N, CA, C and O atoms as a MOPAC input file, in Angstrom:
PM7 MOZYME 1SCF
protein

 N    -32.33800 1    39.82200 1    -3.85900 1
 C    -31.17600 1    39.32000 1    -3.16500 1
 C    -30.76600 1    37.98200 1    -3.78200 1
 O    -31.62200 1    37.13900 1    -4.05100 1
 N    -29.50500 1    37.78700 1    -4.00000 1
 C    -28.98100 1    36.55200 1    -4.56300 1
 C    -28.69000 1    35.58500 1    -3.42400 1
 O    -28.00400 1    35.92700 1    -2.46100 1
 N    -29.21300 1    34.39400 1    -3.54800 1
 C    -28.96900 1    33.37700 1    -2.51900 1
 C    -27.52100 1    32.91300 1    -2.60400 1
 O    -26.98600 1    32.67800 1    -3.68800 1
 N    -26.91400 1    32.78800 1    -1.45900 1
 C    -25.51900 1    32.32900 1    -1.42200 1
 C    -25.46000 1    30.83400 1    -1.68600 1
 O    -26.29200 1    30.07300 1    -1.19200 1
 N    -24.49100 1    30.42800 1    -2.45300 1
 C    -24.27200 1    29.00900 1    -2.69500 1
 C    -23.71600 1    28.37300 1    -1.43300 1
 O    -22.96200 1    29.01000 1    -0.69800 1
 N    -24.08100 1    27.12400 1    -1.17400 1
 C    -23.52400 1    26.46900 1     0.01100 1
 C    -22.01300 1    26.33700 1    -0.12000 1
 O    -21.48200 1    26.08900 1    -1.20300 1
 N    -21.35200 1    26.50600 1     0.98200 1
 C    -19.89900 1    26.35000 1     0.98100 1
 C    -19.56400 1    24.87300 1     0.89400 1
 O    -20.02100 1    24.07100 1     1.70900 1
 N    -18.77000 1    24.52400 1    -0.09300 1
 C    -18.36600 1    23.13300 1    -0.25300 1
 C    -17.17300 1    22.87200 1     0.63700 1
 O    -16.21500 1    23.64600 1     0.65800 1
 N    -17.23700 1    21.79000 1     1.36000 1
 C    -16.12400 1    21.48300 1     2.25200 1
 C    -15.15800 1    20.53100 1     1.56600 1
 O    -15.49200 1    19.88500 1     0.57300 1
 N    -13.98700 1    20.46200 1     2.10100 1
 C    -12.98700 1    19.53600 1     1.59700 1
 C    -13.17900 1    18.21500 1     2.33800 1
 O    -12.63800 1    18.02600 1     3.42700 1
 N    -13.94300 1    17.30900 1     1.75100 1
 C    -14.25400 1    16.03900 1     2.39900 1
 C    -13.04700 1    15.13100 1     2.51300 1
 O    -13.05700 1    14.18700 1     3.30300 1
 N    -12.01400 1    15.39500 1     1.74300 1
 C    -10.83000 1    14.55000 1     1.81100 1
 C    -10.19200 1    14.59800 1     3.19100 1
 O     -9.63300 1    13.60200 1     3.65100 1
 N    -10.26800 1    15.73600 1     3.84800 1
 C     -9.63100 1    15.86100 1     5.15400 1
 C    -10.52600 1    15.37700 1     6.28400 1
 O    -10.03200 1    14.94200 1     7.32400 1
 N    -11.84500 1    15.44900 1     6.08700 1
 C    -12.74400 1    15.08800 1     7.16600 1
 C    -13.10700 1    13.62000 1     7.18000 1
 O    -13.53000 1    13.09700 1     8.21200 1
 N    -12.95000 1    12.94700 1     6.05700 1
 C    -13.34900 1    11.55000 1     5.99500 1
 C    -12.53000 1    10.82500 1     4.95100 1
 O    -12.54200 1    11.18000 1     3.77300 1
 N    -11.83600 1     9.82700 1     5.38800 1
 C    -11.10300 1     8.99000 1     4.45300 1
 C    -12.11700 1     8.09000 1     3.74800 1
 O    -13.20500 1     7.84500 1     4.27100 1
 N    -11.76400 1     7.61000 1     2.58300 1
 C    -12.67000 1     6.74700 1     1.83600 1
 C    -11.98200 1     5.44700 1     1.47200 1
 O    -10.78100 1     5.27400 1     1.67900 1
 N    -12.76200 1     4.55100 1     0.93500 1
 C    -12.22500 1     3.31600 1     0.41000 1
 C    -12.00000 1     3.49100 1    -1.08100 1
 O    -12.59300 1     4.36300 1    -1.71600 1
 N    -11.14600 1     2.66000 1    -1.62100 1
 C    -10.92200 1     2.67000 1    -3.05200 1
 C    -11.09000 1     1.25900 1    -3.57200 1
 O    -11.19300 1     0.30600 1    -2.79900 1
 N    -11.11800 1     1.13500 1    -4.86000 1
 C    -11.23600 1    -0.16500 1    -5.49300 1
 C     -9.87000 1    -0.60700 1    -5.97500 1
 O     -9.05000 1     0.21200 1    -6.39200 1
 N     -9.63400 1    -1.89300 1    -5.91500 1
 C     -8.38200 1    -2.45700 1    -6.41900 1
 C     -8.67400 1    -3.87300 1    -6.86700 1
 O     -9.80900 1    -4.33800 1    -6.76600 1
 N     -7.66200 1    -4.56000 1    -7.36000 1
 C     -7.87000 1    -5.95000 1    -7.70900 1
 C     -6.68700 1    -6.76800 1    -7.26500 1
 O     -5.57000 1    -6.27000 1    -7.12300 1
 N     -6.96000 1    -8.03700 1    -7.04800 1
 C     -5.91200 1    -8.98200 1    -6.70600 1
 C     -5.87600 1   -10.00900 1    -7.83800 1
 O     -6.91600 1   -10.47400 1    -8.30600 1
 N     -4.67900 1   -10.34800 1    -8.26300 1
 C     -4.48700 1   -11.27300 1    -9.37300 1
 C     -3.66300 1   -12.45600 1    -8.89300 1
 O     -2.64200 1   -12.28800 1    -8.22600 1
 N     -4.10800 1   -13.63300 1    -9.23400 1
 C     -3.36600 1   -14.84600 1    -8.91100 1
 C     -2.90000 1   -15.48400 1   -10.21700 1
 O     -3.71200 1   -15.74500 1   -11.10500 1
 N     -1.60800 1   -15.73400 1   -10.33900 1
 C     -1.09900 1   -16.41700 1   -11.53600 1
 C     -1.69400 1   -17.81400 1   -11.65400 1
 O     -1.95300 1   -18.30100 1   -12.75400 1
 N     -1.90500 1   -18.45200 1   -10.50600 1
 C     -2.46000 1   -19.79800 1   -10.48900 1
 C     -3.40700 1   -19.92800 1    -9.30400 1
 O     -2.97100 1   -20.08500 1    -8.16300 1
 N     -4.70800 1   -19.86300 1    -9.58400 1
 C     -5.72000 1   -20.01300 1    -8.54700 1
 C     -5.65300 1   -21.44900 1    -8.01400 1
 O     -5.69100 1   -22.39300 1    -8.80300 1
 N     -5.55400 1   -21.63000 1    -6.69100 1
 C     -5.44000 1   -22.98100 1    -6.13900 1
 C     -6.62400 1   -23.89100 1    -6.49800 1
 O     -6.47700 1   -25.11300 1    -6.52900 1
 N     -7.77800 1   -23.30900 1    -6.76600 1
 C     -8.95400 1   -24.11700 1    -7.10400 1
 C     -8.93100 1   -24.61500 1    -8.53400 1
 O     -9.40000 1   -25.71900 1    -8.81100 1
 N     -8.39200 1   -23.82000 1    -9.45000 1
 C     -8.46100 1   -24.15800 1   -10.87600 1
 C     -7.10000 1   -24.33400 1   -11.52700 1
 O     -6.99300 1   -24.87400 1   -12.62800 1
 N     -6.05200 1   -23.87300 1   -10.83500 1
 C     -4.68900 1   -23.88500 1   -11.37200 1
 C     -4.57000 1   -23.00100 1   -12.62400 1
 O     -3.67600 1   -23.20200 1   -13.44600 1
 N     -5.47000 1   -22.02900 1   -12.75900 1
 C     -5.45700 1   -21.07600 1   -13.86800 1
 C     -5.42300 1   -19.66900 1   -13.29000 1
 O     -5.69200 1   -19.48600 1   -12.10300 1
 N     -5.09500 1   -18.66800 1   -14.11000 1
 C     -5.12000 1   -17.28800 1   -13.61300 1
 C     -6.51500 1   -16.90700 1   -13.12300 1
 O     -7.52700 1   -17.37400 1   -13.64500 1
 N     -6.53900 1   -16.05700 1   -12.11700 1
 C     -7.79700 1   -15.61700 1   -11.52900 1
 C     -7.60100 1   -14.22100 1   -10.95700 1
 O     -6.50700 1   -13.87700 1   -10.51100 1
 N     -8.66800 1   -13.41300 1   -10.96800 1
 C     -8.59400 1   -12.06200 1   -10.40700 1
 C     -9.92600 1   -11.70300 1    -9.78800 1
 O    -10.95900 1   -12.28100 1   -10.12400 1
 N     -9.89000 1   -10.72800 1    -8.86600 1
 C    -11.09600 1   -10.27700 1    -8.19100 1
 C    -10.93900 1    -8.80300 1    -7.83100 1
 O     -9.87400 1    -8.38500 1    -7.38000 1
 N    -11.99000 1    -8.01900 1    -8.02800 1
 C    -12.02200 1    -6.62100 1    -7.61100 1
 C    -12.46900 1    -6.59300 1    -6.15800 1
 O    -13.37700 1    -7.32600 1    -5.76700 1
 N    -11.82800 1    -5.74500 1    -5.35800 1
 C    -12.20600 1    -5.63900 1    -3.95200 1
 C    -12.16100 1    -4.19900 1    -3.49400 1
 O    -11.57000 1    -3.33600 1    -4.14300 1
 N    -12.80000 1    -3.95900 1    -2.36100 1
 C    -12.80700 1    -2.63200 1    -1.75400 1
 C    -11.65500 1    -2.58000 1    -0.76100 1
 O    -11.57300 1    -3.38500 1     0.16700 1
 N    -10.77300 1    -1.62200 1    -0.97600 1
 C     -9.60200 1    -1.43600 1    -0.11800 1
 C     -9.92000 1    -0.29500 1     0.83700 1
 O    -10.01300 1     0.85800 1     0.41700 1
 N    -10.08600 1    -0.60400 1     2.11200 1
 C    -10.42900 1     0.40500 1     3.10900 1
 C     -9.21300 1     1.23500 1     3.45900 1
 O     -8.14900 1     0.70300 1     3.77800 1
 N     -9.38200 1     2.54600 1     3.39400 1
 C     -8.30100 1     3.46300 1     3.71600 1
 C     -8.45100 1     3.99700 1     5.14200 1
 O     -7.47900 1     4.47900 1     5.72300 1
 N     -9.63000 1     3.91900 1     5.69800 1
 C     -9.81300 1     4.36100 1     7.08300 1
 C    -11.09200 1     5.13400 1     7.25200 1
 O    -12.09600 1     4.85900 1     6.59400 1
 N    -11.04800 1     6.10000 1     8.13500 1
 C    -12.09000 1     7.09400 1     8.24600 1
 C    -13.27500 1     6.76400 1     9.12800 1
 O    -13.34300 1     5.71400 1     9.76600 1
 N    -14.20000 1     7.69800 1     9.13800 1
 C    -15.35800 1     7.62800 1    10.00700 1
 C    -16.59400 1     7.12700 1     9.28800 1
 O    -16.63100 1     7.02700 1     8.06200 1
 N    -17.59900 1     6.81600 1    10.07900 1
 C    -18.87200 1     6.35200 1     9.55200 1
 C    -19.64500 1     7.53100 1     8.95700 1
 O    -19.32800 1     8.68900 1     9.22700 1
 N    -20.65800 1     7.22800 1     8.15000 1
 C    -21.48400 1     8.25900 1     7.54200 1
 C    -22.92100 1     7.77600 1     7.53100 1
 O    -23.22100 1     6.73900 1     6.94000 1
 N    -23.80200 1     8.50500 1     8.17100 1
 C    -25.23400 1     8.22000 1     8.19700 1
 C    -25.53300 1     6.78400 1     8.63600 1
 O    -26.41900 1     6.13200 1     8.08600 1
 N    -24.79500 1     6.30600 1     9.61900 1
 C    -25.03000 1     4.97500 1    10.14700 1
 C    -24.39500 1     3.84600 1     9.36200 1
 O    -24.54000 1     2.67900 1     9.72700 1
 N    -23.69100 1     4.17700 1     8.28500 1
 C    -23.01600 1     3.15800 1     7.47900 1
 C    -21.55500 1     3.13500 1     7.88400 1
 O    -20.89400 1     4.17400 1     7.88700 1
 N    -21.05000 1     1.97600 1     8.22200 1
 C    -19.65700 1     1.84300 1     8.65200 1
 C    -18.72400 1     2.27900 1     7.53400 1
 O    -18.98100 1     2.00500 1     6.36200 1
 N    -17.64500 1     2.95400 1     7.89300 1
 C    -16.70100 1     3.49500 1     6.92400 1
 C    -16.15900 1     2.41000 1     5.99800 1
 O    -15.92800 1     2.66900 1     4.81700 1
 N    -15.95400 1     1.20000 1     6.51600 1
 C    -15.43000 1     0.11300 1     5.70300 1
 C    -16.36100 1    -0.32500 1     4.58700 1
 O    -15.93200 1    -1.01600 1     3.66300 1
 N    -17.63200 1     0.06400 1     4.65500 1
 C    -18.61200 1    -0.29300 1     3.62800 1
 C    -18.76800 1     0.80200 1     2.57600 1
 O    -19.34300 1     0.56000 1     1.51500 1
 N    -18.26800 1     1.98900 1     2.85500 1
 C    -18.40500 1     3.10800 1     1.92300 1
 C    -17.33800 1     3.02300 1     0.84100 1
 O    -16.19300 1     2.66700 1     1.12100 1
 N    -17.70700 1     3.34600 1    -0.38700 1
 C    -16.70200 1     3.39100 1    -1.44300 1
 C    -16.52200 1     4.80100 1    -1.99200 1
 O    -15.78500 1     5.00300 1    -2.95800 1
 N    -17.17800 1     5.75500 1    -1.39400 1
 C    -17.03000 1     7.13700 1    -1.82200 1
 C    -17.21500 1     8.08300 1    -0.65900 1
 O    -17.72400 1     7.70700 1     0.39800 1
 N    -16.79500 1     9.31700 1    -0.86900 1
 C    -16.93900 1    10.32900 1     0.17400 1
 C    -18.31500 1    10.97000 1     0.07000 1
 O    -18.90700 1    10.98200 1    -1.00900 1
 N    -18.82900 1    11.50000 1     1.16400 1
 C    -20.11400 1    12.20600 1     1.10900 1
 C    -20.02400 1    13.40600 1     0.17000 1
 O    -19.03500 1    14.13800 1     0.17500 1
 N    -21.05100 1    13.59500 1    -0.62400 1
 C    -21.05900 1    14.68000 1    -1.60900 1
 C    -22.15000 1    15.68000 1    -1.25700 1
 O    -23.26100 1    15.30000 1    -0.88700 1
 N    -21.82700 1    16.93900 1    -1.37300 1
 C    -22.74600 1    18.00000 1    -0.97200 1
 C    -23.52500 1    18.59700 1    -2.13200 1
 O    -24.34400 1    19.49500 1    -1.93700 1
 N    -23.27500 1    18.10100 1    -3.34000 1
 C    -23.99800 1    18.58900 1    -4.51100 1
 C    -23.94200 1    17.52200 1    -5.59200 1
 O    -23.16500 1    16.57100 1    -5.50800 1
 N    -24.77800 1    17.69300 1    -6.60800 1
 C    -24.73800 1    16.75300 1    -7.71900 1
 C    -23.37900 1    16.81000 1    -8.41500 1
 O    -22.87300 1    15.78300 1    -8.86700 1
 N    -22.79300 1    17.98200 1    -8.50200 1
 C    -21.49300 1    18.12400 1    -9.15700 1
 C    -20.44700 1    17.28300 1    -8.43000 1
 O    -19.64400 1    16.60200 1    -9.06800 1
 N    -20.45400 1    17.32700 1    -7.10000 1
 C    -19.51600 1    16.50300 1    -6.33600 1
 C    -19.81100 1    15.01700 1    -6.52400 1
 O    -18.89100 1    14.21700 1    -6.69500 1
 N    -21.10200 1    14.64300 1    -6.49300 1
 C    -21.47400 1    13.24200 1    -6.67900 1
 C    -21.06000 1    12.75700 1    -8.06300 1
 O    -20.53900 1    11.65000 1    -8.20400 1
 N    -21.28400 1    13.56500 1    -9.06600 1
 C    -20.89000 1    13.21400 1   -10.43000 1
 C    -19.37900 1    13.01400 1   -10.52100 1
 O    -18.91100 1    12.07700 1   -11.16800 1
 N    -18.61900 1    13.89500 1    -9.87300 1
 C    -17.15300 1    13.75600 1    -9.86200 1
 C    -16.74200 1    12.47400 1    -9.14900 1
 O    -15.80400 1    11.80200 1    -9.57600 1
 N    -17.42900 1    12.13300 1    -8.07700 1
 C    -17.11200 1    10.91300 1    -7.33600 1
 C    -17.41200 1     9.67600 1    -8.17600 1
 O    -16.63400 1     8.72200 1    -8.17300 1
 N    -18.52200 1     9.68500 1    -8.88500 1
 C    -18.85500 1     8.56000 1    -9.77200 1
 C    -17.81800 1     8.44500 1   -10.88500 1
 O    -17.41300 1     7.34000 1   -11.24600 1
 N    -17.39200 1     9.57200 1   -11.42300 1
 C    -16.34200 1     9.54600 1   -12.46300 1
 C    -15.02900 1     8.99800 1   -11.90200 1
 O    -14.30100 1     8.29200 1   -12.60000 1
 N    -14.72600 1     9.32400 1   -10.64100 1
 C    -13.51600 1     8.79500 1   -10.00900 1
 C    -13.60500 1     7.27300 1    -9.90300 1
 O    -12.63500 1     6.57000 1   -10.18600 1
 N    -14.76500 1     6.77000 1    -9.49600 1
 C    -14.95100 1     5.32500 1    -9.38500 1
 C    -14.85200 1     4.64900 1   -10.74800 1
 O    -14.25500 1     3.58000 1   -10.87500 1
 N    -15.44000 1     5.27600 1   -11.76600 1
 C    -15.31300 1     4.74400 1   -13.13200 1
 C    -13.84200 1     4.68000 1   -13.53900 1
 O    -13.39300 1     3.68700 1   -14.11200 1
 N    -13.10200 1     5.73900 1   -13.24100 1
 C    -11.68000 1     5.78400 1   -13.60500 1
 C    -10.90700 1     4.67500 1   -12.88800 1
 O    -10.02900 1     4.04300 1   -13.47600 1
 N    -11.23800 1     4.44200 1   -11.61200 1
 C    -10.57800 1     3.35900 1   -10.88400 1
 C    -10.86300 1     2.02100 1   -11.53600 1
 O     -9.95400 1     1.20800 1   -11.70400 1
 N    -12.12100 1     1.77800 1   -11.90900 1
 C    -12.46700 1     0.51900 1   -12.55700 1
 C    -11.80300 1     0.38600 1   -13.92000 1
 O    -11.36700 1    -0.70600 1   -14.28500 1
 N    -11.71800 1     1.47600 1   -14.67900 1
 C    -11.02400 1     1.43900 1   -15.97200 1
 C     -9.54600 1     1.09400 1   -15.79200 1
 O     -8.97800 1     0.32700 1   -16.56800 1
 N     -8.93500 1     1.67100 1   -14.75900 1
 C     -7.51900 1     1.39700 1   -14.49300 1
 C     -7.32900 1    -0.05800 1   -14.05900 1
 O     -6.36500 1    -0.70700 1   -14.46400 1
 N     -8.24100 1    -0.56700 1   -13.24300 1
 C     -8.18600 1    -1.97000 1   -12.82600 1
 C     -8.34400 1    -2.87600 1   -14.04500 1
 O     -7.62100 1    -3.86200 1   -14.18200 1
 N     -9.29000 1    -2.54500 1   -14.93500 1
 C     -9.49800 1    -3.33000 1   -16.14800 1
 C     -8.22300 1    -3.39100 1   -16.97700 1
 O     -7.85200 1    -4.46000 1   -17.46100 1
 N     -7.55300 1    -2.26600 1   -17.14300 1
 C     -6.32200 1    -2.23000 1   -17.94500 1
 C     -5.22000 1    -3.07700 1   -17.31000 1
 O     -4.52700 1    -3.81700 1   -18.00900 1
 N     -5.05400 1    -2.97400 1   -15.98600 1
 C     -4.03000 1    -3.77700 1   -15.30300 1
 C     -4.33500 1    -5.26000 1   -15.39000 1
 O     -3.43800 1    -6.06800 1   -15.63100 1
 N     -5.60600 1    -5.62700 1   -15.19300 1
 C     -6.00700 1    -7.03300 1   -15.25300 1
 C     -5.84500 1    -7.59100 1   -16.66400 1
 O     -5.40700 1    -8.72800 1   -16.84000 1
 N     -6.19600 1    -6.79300 1   -17.66500 1
 C     -6.06900 1    -7.22600 1   -19.06100 1
 C     -4.62100 1    -7.58600 1   -19.37600 1
 O     -4.35500 1    -8.60700 1   -20.01000 1
 N     -3.68600 1    -6.74400 1   -18.93100 1
 C     -2.26500 1    -7.02800 1   -19.15100 1
 C     -1.86000 1    -8.33500 1   -18.48400 1
 O     -1.16300 1    -9.15600 1   -19.08100 1
 N     -2.30200 1    -8.52400 1   -17.23700 1
 C     -1.94000 1    -9.73700 1   -16.49600 1
 C     -2.49000 1   -10.98300 1   -17.18700 1
 O     -1.75900 1   -11.94800 1   -17.41100 1
 N     -3.79400 1   -10.95700 1   -17.52700 1
 C     -4.40500 1   -12.12700 1   -18.14500 1
 C     -3.79900 1   -12.41400 1   -19.52100 1
 O     -3.50200 1   -13.56800 1   -19.83100 1
 N     -3.61300 1   -11.38900 1   -20.34600 1
 C     -3.04200 1   -11.61300 1   -21.68300 1
 C     -1.61200 1   -12.10700 1   -21.60100 1
 O     -1.18800 1   -12.92700 1   -22.41600 1
 N     -0.86700 1   -11.61700 1   -20.62800 1
 C      0.50000 1   -12.09400 1   -20.42900 1
 C      0.47400 1   -13.58100 1   -20.06600 1
 O      1.28300 1   -14.35600 1   -20.57400 1
 N     -0.44400 1   -13.97700 1   -19.19800 1
 C     -0.56400 1   -15.38400 1   -18.80000 1
 C     -0.99100 1   -16.25000 1   -19.98000 1
 O     -0.46100 1   -17.34500 1   -20.16400 1
 N     -1.94800 1   -15.76900 1   -20.78600 1
 C     -2.39200 1   -16.53700 1   -21.94500 1
 C     -1.27500 1   -16.67500 1   -22.97700 1
 O     -1.11500 1   -17.73000 1   -23.59000 1
 N     -0.50700 1   -15.60300 1   -23.16600 1
 C      0.59500 1   -15.65700 1   -24.12800 1
 C      1.65600 1   -16.65300 1   -23.66900 1
 O      2.21300 1   -17.39400 1   -24.47800 1
 N      1.92700 1   -16.66300 1   -22.37600 1
 C      2.92300 1   -17.60300 1   -21.84500 1
 C      2.44800 1   -19.04100 1   -22.01700 1
 O      3.24900 1   -19.92600 1   -22.31600 1
 N      1.16100 1   -19.27900 1   -21.83300 1
 C      0.59700 1   -20.62000 1   -22.00100 1
 C      0.62300 1   -21.04600 1   -23.45900 1
 O      0.91900 1   -22.20100 1   -23.76700 1
 N      0.31200 1   -20.11800 1   -24.35700 1
 C      0.28800 1   -20.43000 1   -25.79000 1
 C      1.68300 1   -20.71600 1   -26.34400 1
 O      1.83500 1   -21.53400 1   -27.25200 1
 N      2.68800 1   -20.05400 1   -25.80700 1
 C      4.03500 1   -20.24600 1   -26.33900 1
 C      4.75600 1   -21.41900 1   -25.67900 1
 O      5.84600 1   -21.80000 1   -26.10600 1
 N      4.15400 1   -21.98600 1   -24.64600 1
 C      4.80800 1   -23.10900 1   -23.93800 1
 C      4.60000 1   -24.43100 1   -24.64800 1
 O      5.08300 1   -25.46400 1   -24.18300 1

């Protein structure tokens, strides 16, 4: 007899997740220079295994394949943040150099 694979659920509908984003300041009040920070942007949702939803950065995964996909999603978010931040910082440096 062939064992049935577990049914994978659509976690997107049952639990909202947080995502990563960044905030960029053209002039940080402390240094008067450009500054940026990565932060967790809470989208909502329920708790998981006693961890408050606002602390989670990924959805619960029912298999290694799902977990691997979730890690790749987080990597992609960080890569996208890096690209956006790089543009902002280089634009600020170019403006300073040409002034």
